[in-house]
C-alpha positions, 0 to 999 in steps of 0.5 A: 320122167314125165311118166314117172311123175304121172305115175306118182300122182296116181298111187294114193297112199294109205295111211295106218290107223296109227299114223292118221291119229298121230297126224291128227294129234300133231295138226291139233298141236299146231293149230292150238299154238297158232291160235294163241299166236292169232289171238295176240295178233287179233288184239294187236290189230284192233289196237292198231285200228282203234288208234288210227281211228282215233287219229282221224277223228282227232284231224277231222276236228282239227279241220273243222276248227280251223275252218270255223276260226278261218271263217270268224278271222274273215268275218272280222277282217271284212267288218274292219275293211268296210267303214261304219256308215252313219245310218240315214234317217228318213225325213220323209213323212209316212202315212199313219196305218189304220185297220179297217173296221167292220160295222 
């Protein structure tokens, strides 16, 4: 059996010109039909990728907005927790500052 298989591999099939033309025509027909399908598939894949990209952008912006609002809320909460202190006036007298003059 293995010798038969080996013998079949060694023999090359010779095609006639008509068979080659027929095979080429069949290949051209097949690929022409497939190209139509592949173009539709490409359009679908591009649209899917665009949709996913827009979803990522939307989620990114939502995340950034949440961070901004969280920091604002934290700052407001911190400001409410700290009692406002009356500014203490410095009653010590400071010497008057003057510029040096060049003579």
